[in-house]
C-alpha positions in Angstrom: 0.0 0.0 0.0 1.8 3.1 -1.2 0.5 6.5 -0.3 3.0 8.6 -2.2 4.4 8.5 -5.7 8.1 7.7 -5.4 10.2 9.7 -7.9 13.4 8.4 -6.4 14.6 6.1 -3.6 16.4 7.2 -0.5 18.7 5.4 2.0 16.9 3.4 4.6 16.1 5.3 7.9 17.2 8.6 6.4 15.0 11.7 7.0 13.7 11.7 3.4 12.9 8.0 3.6 10.9 8.4 6.8 9.0 11.4 5.4 8.2 9.7 2.1 7.2 6.3 3.6 5.9 7.2 7.1 2.3 6.3 6.2 3.3 2.9 4.9 5.4 2.2 8.0 2.5 3.2 10.3 0.1 1.0 8.2 2.4 -2.0 8.8 2.3 -1.4 12.6 -1.6 -1.2 12.5 -1.7 -4.5 10.5 0.5 -6.2 13.1 -1.9 -5.1 15.8 -4.9 -6.5 13.9 -3.0 -9.8 13.2 -2.7 -10.1 17.0 -6.5 -10.4 17.2 -6.2 -13.7 15.3 -4.3 -15.6 18.0 -5.5 -16.4 21.5 -2.2 -15.6 23.2 -2.1 -12.0 21.8 -5.8 -11.2 21.4 -6.1 -9.7 24.9 -3.2 -7.4 24.3 -4.5 -6.4 20.9 -7.9 -5.5 22.4 -6.1 -3.0 24.7 -5.1 -1.0 21.6 -8.4 -1.2 19.7 -11.2 -0.9 22.3 -11.7 1.6 25.1 -11.0 0.1 28.6 -12.4 0.4 32.1 -16.0 -0.5 31.3 -18.7 -1.5 33.8 -22.1 -3.0 33.1 -25.2 -1.5 34.7 -28.8 -2.4 34.4 -31.4 0.1 33.3 -35.1 0.0 32.2 -33.8 -0.3 28.6 -31.6 -3.3 29.4 -27.8 -3.6 30.0 -25.8 -0.5 29.7 -22.0 -0.3 29.4 -20.4 2.8 30.9 -16.7 3.7 30.8 -14.3 5.7 33.0 -10.7 6.8 32.3 -7.4 5.3 33.3 -3.8 4.9 32.3 -4.6 2.2 29.8 -6.3 4.9 27.7 -2.8 5.9 26.6 -2.5 2.6 24.7 -5.8 3.2 22.9 -4.9 6.8 22.1 -1.6 5.5 20.6 -3.4 3.1 18.3 -5.8 5.7 17.0 -2.8 8.1 16.8 -1.5 5.6 14.2 -4.9 5.4 12.5 -5.2 9.2 12.2 -1.7 9.4 10.5 -2.9 6.9 7.9 -6.2 8.9 7.3 -4.1 12.1 7.1 -2.0 10.6 4.3 -5.1 9.4 2.4 -6.7 12.8 2.5 -3.4 14.5 1.5 -2.6 12.1 -1.3 -6.0 11.5 -2.9 -7.7 14.9 -2.4 -5.5 17.8 -1.4 -2.5 17.1 -3.6 -4.7 16.6 -6.7 -6.5 19.9 -6.1 -3.3 21.9 -5.3 -1.6 20.7 -8.5 -4.4 22.2 -10.5 -4.3 25.5 -8.6 -0.6 26.0 -9.1 -0.1 27.7 -5.7 3.1 29.1 -4.4 4.9 27.1 -1.7 3.6 29.2 1.2 0.0 29.2 -0.1 0.3 25.5 -0.7 1.3 24.8 2.9 -1.7 26.8 4.2 -4.0 25.2 1.6 -3.0 21.7 2.9 -3.4 22.8 6.5 -6.8 24.2 5.9 -7.9 21.2 3.9 -6.9 18.7 6.7 -8.4 20.8 9.4 -11.6 21.4 7.4 -12.2 17.7 7.2 -11.4 17.1 10.8 -13.5 20.0 12.2 -16.5 19.0 10.0 -16.4 15.4 11.2 -15.9 16.5 14.8 -18.6 19.1 14.7 -21.1 16.6 13.3 -20.0 13.9 15.8 -20.3 16.2 18.8 -23.7 17.5 17.7 -24.9 13.9 17.4 -23.7 13.2 21.0 -25.3 16.4 22.3 -28.7 15.4 20.8 -28.6 11.7 21.8 -27.4 12.5 25.3 -30.1 15.1 25.8 -27.7 18.0 26.7 -29.1 20.5 24.2 -32.6 20.7 25.7 -31.5 20.5 29.3 -28.6 22.8 30.1 -28.8 22.0 33.8 -27.6 18.5 33.0 -24.2 20.1 32.2 -23.5 20.5 35.9 -26.0 18.4 37.7 -24.9 15.0 39.1 -21.2 16.0 39.0 -18.8 14.3 38.8 -19.6 12.8 35.5 -17.3 9.8 35.9 -19.1 7.2 33.9 -19.3 7.8 30.1 -21.1 6.1 27.3 -19.0 4.4 24.7 -19.5 7.1 22.1 -18.5 9.9 24.4 -15.4 8.2 25.6 -14.4 7.2 22.1 -14.9 10.8 21.0 -12.5 12.2 23.6 -9.9 9.5 22.8 -10.1 10.3 19.1 -9.7 14.0 19.8 -6.6 13.4 21.9 -5.2 11.0 19.2 -5.8 13.6 16.5 -4.1 16.5 18.2 -1.1 14.4 19.3 -0.7 13.2 15.7 -0.4 16.8 14.5 3.0 17.1 16.3 4.9 14.6 14.1 3.0 15.8 11.1 4.9 19.1 11.4 8.0 17.1 10.5 6.4 14.8 7.9 4.8 17.7 6.0 8.1 19.7 6.1 6.3 22.8 7.6 8.4 25.9 7.4 10.2 27.1 10.5 8.3 30.4 10.7 5.0 28.5 10.6 5.8 26.0 13.4 5.3 28.4 16.4 1.8 29.4 15.2 0.8 25.8 14.7 2.3 24.6 17.9 0.3 27.3 19.8 -3.1 26.2 18.6 -2.2 22.5 18.9 -1.1 23.0 22.5 -4.3 24.9 23.3 -6.5 22.1 21.9 -4.6 19.5 23.8 -4.8 21.5 27.0 -8.6 22.0 26.8 -9.5 18.5 25.7 -7.3 17.0 28.4 -8.6 19.2 31.2 -12.2 18.4 30.2 -11.5 14.6 30.1 -9.4 14.3 33.3 -11.6 16.7 35.4 -14.8 14.9 34.3 -16.1 18.0 32.6 -17.0 16.1 29.5 -20.5 17.4 29.1 -19.6 21.1 29.0 -16.5 20.1 27.0 -18.7 18.6 24.3 -20.7 21.8 23.9 -17.6 24.0 23.8 -15.8 21.8 21.3 -18.9 21.8 19.1 -19.1 25.6 19.1 -15.3 25.9 18.5 -15.2 23.4 15.6 -18.3 24.9 14.0 -16.5 28.3 13.9 -13.3 26.7 12.6 -15.2 25.0 9.8 -16.4 28.4 8.5 -12.8 29.8 8.7 -11.2 27.0 6.8 -13.9 26.8 4.1 -13.4 30.6 3.6 -9.7 30.1 3.4 -10.0 27.3 0.8 -12.3 29.3 -1.4 -9.9 32.2 -1.2 -7.0 30.1 -2.4 -9.2 28.9 -5.3 -10.3 32.4 -6.2 -8.9 35.4 -4.4 -12.0 37.5 -5.1 -13.9 35.5 -2.5 -13.9 37.9 0.5 -17.5 37.8 1.6 -17.1 34.4 3.2 -14.4 35.9 5.5 -16.8 38.7 6.5 -19.5 36.1 7.4 -17.0 34.1 9.4 -15.8 37.2 11.3 -19.3 37.8 12.6 -19.7 34.1 13.6 -16.2 34.2 15.3 -17.1 37.0 17.6 -20.5 35.5 18.4 -18.9 32.1 19.2 -16.4 33.7 21.6 -19.2 35.4 23.5 -21.3 32.2 23.7 -18.3 30.1 24.9 -17.4 32.7 27.6 -21.0 33.0 28.8 -21.5 29.2 28.9 -18.3 28.5 30.7 -19.1 31.1 33.4 -22.6 29.8 33.7 -21.6 26.1 34.1 -18.2 26.3 35.9 -18.7 29.6 37.8 -22.3 29.3 38.9 -23.6 25.8 38.2 -20.8 23.7 39.8 -20.5 26.2 42.6 -24.1 25.4 43.7 -23.8 21.6 43.4 -24.1 19.9 46.8 -21.1 17.6 46.0 -18.3 19.9 46.9 -14.7 18.8 47.7 -11.7 17.1 46.3 -11.8 13.3 45.9 -9.3 11.7 43.5 -10.8 8.2 43.7 -14.4 9.4 43.1 -13.2 11.8 40.4 -14.6 14.9 42.2 -12.6 18.1 41.5 -15.3 20.5 42.5 -13.3 23.0 44.6 -12.8 26.7 44.2 -9.1 26.7 43.0 -9.8 24.1 40.3 -13.0 25.9 39.1 -11.0 29.2 39.0 -8.2 27.6 37.1 -10.6 26.2 34.5 -12.3 29.6 34.2 -8.9 31.3 33.7 -7.8 28.8 31.0 -11.0 29.2 29.0 -11.5 32.9 29.4 -7.8 33.8 28.8 -7.8 31.7 25.7 -10.9 33.3 24.3 -9.6 36.8 25.2 -6.3 36.0 23.4 -8.2 34.8 20.3 -10.3 37.9 20.3 -7.2 40.1 20.7 -5.5 38.5 17.8 -8.7 38.7 15.7 -9.1 42.5 16.4 -5.4 43.1 15.6 -5.7 41.3 12.3 -8.9 43.2 11.3 -7.3 46.6 12.2 -4.2 45.8 10.2 -6.4 44.7 7.3 -8.4 47.9 7.6 -5.3 50.1 7.6 -3.9 48.4 4.5 -7.2 48.9 2.8 -7.2 52.6 3.7 -3.7 53.0 2.3 -4.2 51.1 -0.9 -7.7 52.3 -1.9 -6.8 56.0 -2.6 -3.7 54.9 -4.5 -5.8 52.6 -6.7 -8.2 55.5 -7.4 -5.3 57.8 -8.4 -3.8 55.1 -10.6 -7.1 54.5 -12.3 -7.7 58.2 -12.9 -4.3 58.6 -14.6 -4.9 55.9 -17.2 -5.5 57.5 -20.6 -8.8 56.7 -22.4 -8.5 54.7 -25.6 -10.4 55.9 -28.6 -11.9 53.7 -31.3 -10.8 54.5 -34.9 -13.5 54.4 -37.6 -12.8 52.9 -41.0 -12.1 55.6 -43.6 -13.7 53.6 -46.3 -17.3 53.6 -45.0 -19.8 54.5 -42.4 -21.7 52.8 -39.5 -25.3 51.9 -39.9 -27.1 50.0 -37.1 -23.8 49.0 -35.6 -22.6 47.5 -39.0 -19.8 49.0 -41.1 -21.1 49.9 -44.6 -18.9 50.6 -47.6 -19.4 53.6 -49.8 -21.2 51.5 -52.5 -23.7 50.3 -49.8 -22.4 46.7 -49.6 -21.5 45.3 -46.2 -17.9 44.1 -45.9 -17.0 41.2 -43.6 -17.8 42.2 -40.0 -14.8 43.3 -38.0 -14.5 42.5 -34.4 -13.9 45.5 -32.2 -11.5 44.7 -29.4 -12.6 45.8 -25.9 -10.1 48.1 -24.1 
Protein backbone atom coordinates (compact mmCIF):
# COMPACT_ATOMS: atom_id res chain seq x y z
CA UNK A 1 0.00 0.00 0.00
CA UNK A 2 1.81 3.12 -1.22
CA UNK A 3 0.46 6.53 -0.32
CA UNK A 4 2.99 8.64 -2.19
CA UNK A 5 4.43 8.45 -5.66
CA UNK A 6 8.12 7.66 -5.39
CA UNK A 7 10.17 9.67 -7.87
CA UNK A 8 13.44 8.35 -6.43
CA UNK A 9 14.59 6.09 -3.62
CA UNK A 10 16.39 7.21 -0.47
CA UNK A 11 18.69 5.36 1.97
CA UNK A 12 16.86 3.37 4.63
CA UNK A 13 16.08 5.28 7.85
CA UNK A 14 17.19 8.58 6.37
CA UNK A 15 15.05 11.66 6.97
CA UNK A 16 13.69 11.67 3.43
CA UNK A 17 12.93 7.95 3.59
CA UNK A 18 10.90 8.37 6.80
CA UNK A 19 9.04 11.40 5.44
CA UNK A 20 8.20 9.71 2.15
CA UNK A 21 7.19 6.34 3.64
CA UNK A 22 5.85 7.24 7.10
CA UNK A 23 2.26 6.30 6.21
CA UNK A 24 3.34 2.88 4.90
CA UNK A 25 5.42 2.21 8.02
CA UNK A 26 2.51 3.17 10.30
CA UNK A 27 0.14 1.03 8.24
CA UNK A 28 2.40 -1.98 8.82
CA UNK A 29 2.26 -1.38 12.60
CA UNK A 30 -1.55 -1.24 12.49
CA UNK A 31 -1.68 -4.49 10.49
CA UNK A 32 0.53 -6.19 13.10
CA UNK A 33 -1.92 -5.14 15.85
CA UNK A 34 -4.87 -6.49 13.86
CA UNK A 35 -3.02 -9.76 13.24
CA UNK A 36 -2.68 -10.06 17.02
CA UNK A 37 -6.47 -10.44 17.21
CA UNK A 38 -6.24 -13.74 15.33
CA UNK A 39 -4.26 -15.56 18.02
CA UNK A 40 -5.53 -16.35 21.50
CA UNK A 41 -2.21 -15.58 23.16
CA UNK A 42 -2.09 -12.01 21.81
CA UNK A 43 -5.80 -11.20 21.39
CA UNK A 44 -6.15 -9.73 24.88
CA UNK A 45 -3.21 -7.39 24.32
CA UNK A 46 -4.50 -6.38 20.88
CA UNK A 47 -7.89 -5.46 22.36
CA UNK A 48 -6.10 -3.02 24.69
CA UNK A 49 -5.13 -1.03 21.61
CA UNK A 50 -8.43 -1.16 19.74
CA UNK A 51 -11.23 -0.93 22.33
CA UNK A 52 -11.72 1.62 25.14
CA UNK A 53 -10.97 0.15 28.57
CA UNK A 54 -12.42 0.44 32.09
CA UNK A 55 -16.01 -0.47 31.27
CA UNK A 56 -18.65 -1.46 33.80
CA UNK A 57 -22.07 -2.96 33.06
CA UNK A 58 -25.17 -1.53 34.72
CA UNK A 59 -28.82 -2.41 34.36
CA UNK A 60 -31.39 0.14 33.25
CA UNK A 61 -35.06 -0.04 32.18
CA UNK A 62 -33.83 -0.35 28.58
CA UNK A 63 -31.55 -3.31 29.43
CA UNK A 64 -27.83 -3.64 30.04
CA UNK A 65 -25.79 -0.48 29.67
CA UNK A 66 -21.99 -0.30 29.41
CA UNK A 67 -20.38 2.75 30.95
CA UNK A 68 -16.71 3.74 30.85
CA UNK A 69 -14.31 5.73 32.99
CA UNK A 70 -10.75 6.81 32.28
CA UNK A 71 -7.43 5.26 33.34
CA UNK A 72 -3.81 4.88 32.33
CA UNK A 73 -4.63 2.16 29.76
CA UNK A 74 -6.34 4.86 27.70
CA UNK A 75 -2.84 5.89 26.61
CA UNK A 76 -2.53 2.60 24.72
CA UNK A 77 -5.83 3.17 22.92
CA UNK A 78 -4.85 6.76 22.12
CA UNK A 79 -1.58 5.50 20.63
CA UNK A 80 -3.42 3.06 18.34
CA UNK A 81 -5.79 5.73 17.02
CA UNK A 82 -2.83 8.08 16.78
CA UNK A 83 -1.50 5.65 14.16
CA UNK A 84 -4.91 5.41 12.46
CA UNK A 85 -5.15 9.19 12.15
CA UNK A 86 -1.70 9.38 10.54
CA UNK A 87 -2.93 6.95 7.86
CA UNK A 88 -6.15 8.92 7.33
CA UNK A 89 -4.12 12.12 7.11
CA UNK A 90 -1.97 10.60 4.35
CA UNK A 91 -5.05 9.38 2.44
CA UNK A 92 -6.71 12.82 2.48
CA UNK A 93 -3.42 14.47 1.51
CA UNK A 94 -2.58 12.11 -1.35
CA UNK A 95 -5.97 11.51 -2.93
CA UNK A 96 -7.70 14.87 -2.39
CA UNK A 97 -5.50 17.82 -1.44
CA UNK A 98 -2.47 17.06 -3.62
CA UNK A 99 -4.66 16.60 -6.70
CA UNK A 100 -6.46 19.90 -6.11
CA UNK A 101 -3.30 21.87 -5.31
CA UNK A 102 -1.62 20.67 -8.55
CA UNK A 103 -4.44 22.22 -10.55
CA UNK A 104 -4.34 25.50 -8.65
CA UNK A 105 -0.56 26.03 -9.14
CA UNK A 106 -0.13 27.68 -5.74
CA UNK A 107 3.09 29.09 -4.35
CA UNK A 108 4.94 27.13 -1.68
CA UNK A 109 3.64 29.24 1.22
CA UNK A 110 0.05 29.18 -0.06
CA UNK A 111 0.28 25.46 -0.75
CA UNK A 112 1.28 24.84 2.89
CA UNK A 113 -1.69 26.85 4.17
CA UNK A 114 -4.00 25.16 1.65
CA UNK A 115 -2.97 21.72 2.92
CA UNK A 116 -3.35 22.83 6.53
CA UNK A 117 -6.85 24.21 5.95
CA UNK A 118 -7.86 21.17 3.91
CA UNK A 119 -6.87 18.75 6.66
CA UNK A 120 -8.43 20.82 9.43
CA UNK A 121 -11.62 21.41 7.43
CA UNK A 122 -12.18 17.66 7.16
CA UNK A 123 -11.42 17.07 10.84
CA UNK A 124 -13.48 19.99 12.15
CA UNK A 125 -16.47 19.04 9.99
CA UNK A 126 -16.42 15.42 11.20
CA UNK A 127 -15.89 16.45 14.84
CA UNK A 128 -18.63 19.10 14.74
CA UNK A 129 -21.14 16.62 13.30
CA UNK A 130 -20.03 13.93 15.77
CA UNK A 131 -20.28 16.22 18.82
CA UNK A 132 -23.70 17.50 17.70
CA UNK A 133 -24.92 13.92 17.41
CA UNK A 134 -23.69 13.20 20.96
CA UNK A 135 -25.29 16.35 22.33
CA UNK A 136 -28.65 15.43 20.82
CA UNK A 137 -28.59 11.74 21.79
CA UNK A 138 -27.39 12.47 25.34
CA UNK A 139 -30.07 15.15 25.81
CA UNK A 140 -27.70 17.99 26.73
CA UNK A 141 -29.15 20.46 24.20
CA UNK A 142 -32.64 20.69 25.68
CA UNK A 143 -31.51 20.46 29.31
CA UNK A 144 -28.65 22.84 30.11
CA UNK A 145 -28.83 21.98 33.82
CA UNK A 146 -27.55 18.50 32.95
CA UNK A 147 -24.17 20.09 32.15
CA UNK A 148 -23.45 20.51 35.87
CA UNK A 149 -26.04 18.36 37.66
CA UNK A 150 -24.90 15.00 39.09
CA UNK A 151 -21.25 16.05 38.96
CA UNK A 152 -18.76 14.30 38.83
CA UNK A 153 -19.62 12.75 35.47
CA UNK A 154 -17.25 9.83 35.92
CA UNK A 155 -19.08 7.23 33.86
CA UNK A 156 -19.29 7.84 30.12
CA UNK A 157 -21.09 6.11 27.31
CA UNK A 158 -18.97 4.37 24.69
CA UNK A 159 -19.48 7.07 22.05
CA UNK A 160 -18.54 9.91 24.42
CA UNK A 161 -15.36 8.25 25.64
CA UNK A 162 -14.35 7.23 22.12
CA UNK A 163 -14.93 10.83 20.97
CA UNK A 164 -12.48 12.17 23.57
CA UNK A 165 -9.89 9.48 22.85
CA UNK A 166 -10.08 10.28 19.14
CA UNK A 167 -9.71 14.01 19.83
CA UNK A 168 -6.55 13.41 21.85
CA UNK A 169 -5.19 11.04 19.22
CA UNK A 170 -5.77 13.59 16.45
CA UNK A 171 -4.12 16.52 18.19
CA UNK A 172 -1.14 14.39 19.26
CA UNK A 173 -0.71 13.22 15.66
CA UNK A 174 -0.38 16.83 14.45
CA UNK A 175 2.97 17.11 16.27
CA UNK A 176 4.91 14.59 14.11
CA UNK A 177 3.00 15.83 11.06
CA UNK A 178 4.90 19.10 11.36
CA UNK A 179 7.99 17.05 10.52
CA UNK A 180 6.36 14.79 7.93
CA UNK A 181 4.81 17.71 6.04
CA UNK A 182 8.05 19.74 6.11
CA UNK A 183 6.34 22.77 7.63
CA UNK A 184 8.42 25.93 7.38
CA UNK A 185 10.20 27.10 10.54
CA UNK A 186 8.30 30.39 10.68
CA UNK A 187 4.98 28.50 10.60
CA UNK A 188 5.83 26.05 13.39
CA UNK A 189 5.31 28.42 16.41
CA UNK A 190 1.83 29.39 15.20
CA UNK A 191 0.77 25.78 14.66
CA UNK A 192 2.32 24.61 17.94
CA UNK A 193 0.33 27.28 19.76
CA UNK A 194 -3.11 26.16 18.64
CA UNK A 195 -2.20 22.45 18.89
CA UNK A 196 -1.11 22.97 22.50
CA UNK A 197 -4.31 24.88 23.31
CA UNK A 198 -6.52 22.14 21.88
CA UNK A 199 -4.60 19.46 23.77
CA UNK A 200 -4.83 21.47 26.99
CA UNK A 201 -8.59 22.05 26.77
CA UNK A 202 -9.50 18.49 25.71
CA UNK A 203 -7.25 16.96 28.40
CA UNK A 204 -8.65 19.20 31.15
CA UNK A 205 -12.25 18.39 30.18
CA UNK A 206 -11.48 14.65 30.06
CA UNK A 207 -9.44 14.34 33.27
CA UNK A 208 -11.56 16.68 35.41
CA UNK A 209 -14.79 14.91 34.33
CA UNK A 210 -16.11 18.04 32.61
CA UNK A 211 -16.95 16.06 29.49
CA UNK A 212 -20.49 17.40 29.14
CA UNK A 213 -19.63 21.07 29.00
CA UNK A 214 -16.51 20.13 27.03
CA UNK A 215 -18.70 18.60 24.30
CA UNK A 216 -20.69 21.81 23.94
CA UNK A 217 -17.61 24.03 23.84
CA UNK A 218 -15.84 21.80 21.31
CA UNK A 219 -18.92 21.79 19.07
CA UNK A 220 -19.07 25.60 19.08
CA UNK A 221 -15.34 25.92 18.45
CA UNK A 222 -15.25 23.36 15.64
CA UNK A 223 -18.28 24.91 13.95
CA UNK A 224 -16.55 28.29 13.91
CA UNK A 225 -13.33 26.73 12.59
CA UNK A 226 -15.20 25.00 9.77
CA UNK A 227 -16.36 28.40 8.54
CA UNK A 228 -12.84 29.82 8.67
CA UNK A 229 -11.16 26.99 6.79
CA UNK A 230 -13.88 26.83 4.13
CA UNK A 231 -13.44 30.58 3.57
CA UNK A 232 -9.70 30.11 3.36
CA UNK A 233 -9.98 27.28 0.83
CA UNK A 234 -12.30 29.32 -1.39
CA UNK A 235 -9.89 32.24 -1.17
CA UNK A 236 -7.02 30.09 -2.44
CA UNK A 237 -9.20 28.86 -5.31
CA UNK A 238 -10.31 32.39 -6.24
CA UNK A 239 -8.87 35.42 -4.44
CA UNK A 240 -12.01 37.46 -5.15
CA UNK A 241 -13.94 35.49 -2.50
CA UNK A 242 -13.91 37.86 0.49
CA UNK A 243 -17.55 37.79 1.59
CA UNK A 244 -17.12 34.38 3.24
CA UNK A 245 -14.45 35.87 5.52
CA UNK A 246 -16.85 38.67 6.52
CA UNK A 247 -19.52 36.12 7.41
CA UNK A 248 -16.98 34.09 9.38
CA UNK A 249 -15.83 37.20 11.26
CA UNK A 250 -19.34 37.76 12.61
CA UNK A 251 -19.70 34.11 13.63
CA UNK A 252 -16.24 34.17 15.25
CA UNK A 253 -17.12 37.03 17.62
CA UNK A 254 -20.51 35.48 18.39
CA UNK A 255 -18.89 32.11 19.18
CA UNK A 256 -16.39 33.71 21.59
CA UNK A 257 -19.23 35.39 23.47
CA UNK A 258 -21.28 32.19 23.69
CA UNK A 259 -18.28 30.13 24.90
CA UNK A 260 -17.41 32.70 27.58
CA UNK A 261 -21.02 32.95 28.77
CA UNK A 262 -21.55 29.19 28.87
CA UNK A 263 -18.28 28.54 30.72
CA UNK A 264 -19.06 31.12 33.40
CA UNK A 265 -22.61 29.77 33.72
CA UNK A 266 -21.58 26.11 34.11
CA UNK A 267 -18.25 26.32 35.94
CA UNK A 268 -18.67 29.59 37.80
CA UNK A 269 -22.29 29.28 38.91
CA UNK A 270 -23.58 25.76 38.18
CA UNK A 271 -20.80 23.71 39.78
CA UNK A 272 -20.51 26.19 42.65
CA UNK A 273 -24.10 25.41 43.69
CA UNK A 274 -23.80 21.63 43.42
CA UNK A 275 -24.07 19.85 46.78
CA UNK A 276 -21.15 17.55 46.03
CA UNK A 277 -18.26 19.90 46.88
CA UNK A 278 -14.71 18.80 47.67
CA UNK A 279 -11.65 17.08 46.25
CA UNK A 280 -11.77 13.29 45.94
CA UNK A 281 -9.31 11.68 43.51
CA UNK A 282 -10.82 8.20 43.73
CA UNK A 283 -14.38 9.42 43.13
CA UNK A 284 -13.23 11.79 40.39
CA UNK A 285 -14.58 14.85 42.16
CA UNK A 286 -12.60 18.06 41.53
CA UNK A 287 -15.31 20.52 42.50
CA UNK A 288 -13.30 22.95 44.60
CA UNK A 289 -12.84 26.70 44.16
CA UNK A 290 -9.14 26.69 43.05
CA UNK A 291 -9.80 24.13 40.29
CA UNK A 292 -12.96 25.92 39.14
CA UNK A 293 -11.03 29.19 39.05
CA UNK A 294 -8.18 27.56 37.07
CA UNK A 295 -10.64 26.17 34.50
CA UNK A 296 -12.31 29.57 34.15
CA UNK A 297 -8.93 31.26 33.68
CA UNK A 298 -7.83 28.75 31.03
CA UNK A 299 -11.00 29.17 28.96
CA UNK A 300 -11.46 32.91 29.45
CA UNK A 301 -7.82 33.82 28.80
CA UNK A 302 -7.78 31.66 25.67
CA UNK A 303 -10.93 33.31 24.31
CA UNK A 304 -9.62 36.78 25.18
CA UNK A 305 -6.32 36.03 23.44
CA UNK A 306 -8.16 34.80 20.32
CA UNK A 307 -10.31 37.94 20.27
CA UNK A 308 -7.24 40.15 20.71
CA UNK A 309 -5.46 38.48 17.76
CA UNK A 310 -8.65 38.72 15.68
CA UNK A 311 -9.06 42.46 16.40
CA UNK A 312 -5.39 43.13 15.62
CA UNK A 313 -5.70 41.32 12.30
CA UNK A 314 -8.88 43.21 11.35
CA UNK A 315 -7.32 46.57 12.24
CA UNK A 316 -4.19 45.80 10.20
CA UNK A 317 -6.36 44.73 7.28
CA UNK A 318 -8.42 47.94 7.56
CA UNK A 319 -5.29 50.15 7.63
CA UNK A 320 -3.89 48.42 4.54
CA UNK A 321 -7.19 48.94 2.77
CA UNK A 322 -7.19 52.65 3.71
CA UNK A 323 -3.68 53.05 2.30
CA UNK A 324 -4.24 51.07 -0.91
CA UNK A 325 -7.72 52.29 -1.87
CA UNK A 326 -6.81 55.97 -2.59
CA UNK A 327 -3.67 54.85 -4.46
CA UNK A 328 -5.76 52.61 -6.70
CA UNK A 329 -8.19 55.45 -7.40
CA UNK A 330 -5.34 57.79 -8.41
CA UNK A 331 -3.79 55.13 -10.63
CA UNK A 332 -7.13 54.49 -12.32
CA UNK A 333 -7.67 58.24 -12.91
CA UNK A 334 -4.25 58.62 -14.60
CA UNK A 335 -4.92 55.88 -17.17
CA UNK A 336 -5.55 57.46 -20.64
CA UNK A 337 -8.85 56.71 -22.36
CA UNK A 338 -8.54 54.68 -25.55
CA UNK A 339 -10.44 55.91 -28.62
CA UNK A 340 -11.93 53.66 -31.27
CA UNK A 341 -10.84 54.47 -34.85
CA UNK A 342 -13.51 54.43 -37.56
CA UNK A 343 -12.77 52.95 -40.98
CA UNK A 344 -12.14 55.64 -43.58
CA UNK A 345 -13.70 53.58 -46.34
CA UNK A 346 -17.29 53.56 -45.04
CA UNK A 347 -19.79 54.53 -42.40
CA UNK A 348 -21.68 52.82 -39.54
CA UNK A 349 -25.30 51.88 -39.88
CA UNK A 350 -27.11 50.03 -37.07
CA UNK A 351 -23.77 48.98 -35.62
CA UNK A 352 -22.55 47.47 -38.96
CA UNK A 353 -19.82 49.01 -41.13
CA UNK A 354 -21.15 49.94 -44.58
CA UNK A 355 -18.93 50.58 -47.57
CA UNK A 356 -19.39 53.60 -49.83
CA UNK A 357 -21.17 51.47 -52.46
CA UNK A 358 -23.73 50.29 -49.85
CA UNK A 359 -22.37 46.75 -49.55
CA UNK A 360 -21.50 45.34 -46.18
CA UNK A 361 -17.93 44.06 -45.92
CA UNK A 362 -16.96 41.22 -43.58
CA UNK A 363 -17.83 42.18 -40.02
CA UNK A 364 -14.82 43.31 -38.03
CA UNK A 365 -14.50 42.47 -34.36
CA UNK A 366 -13.88 45.54 -32.24
CA UNK A 367 -11.54 44.70 -29.35
CA UNK A 368 -12.59 45.80 -25.89
CA UNK A 369 -10.13 48.12 -24.09
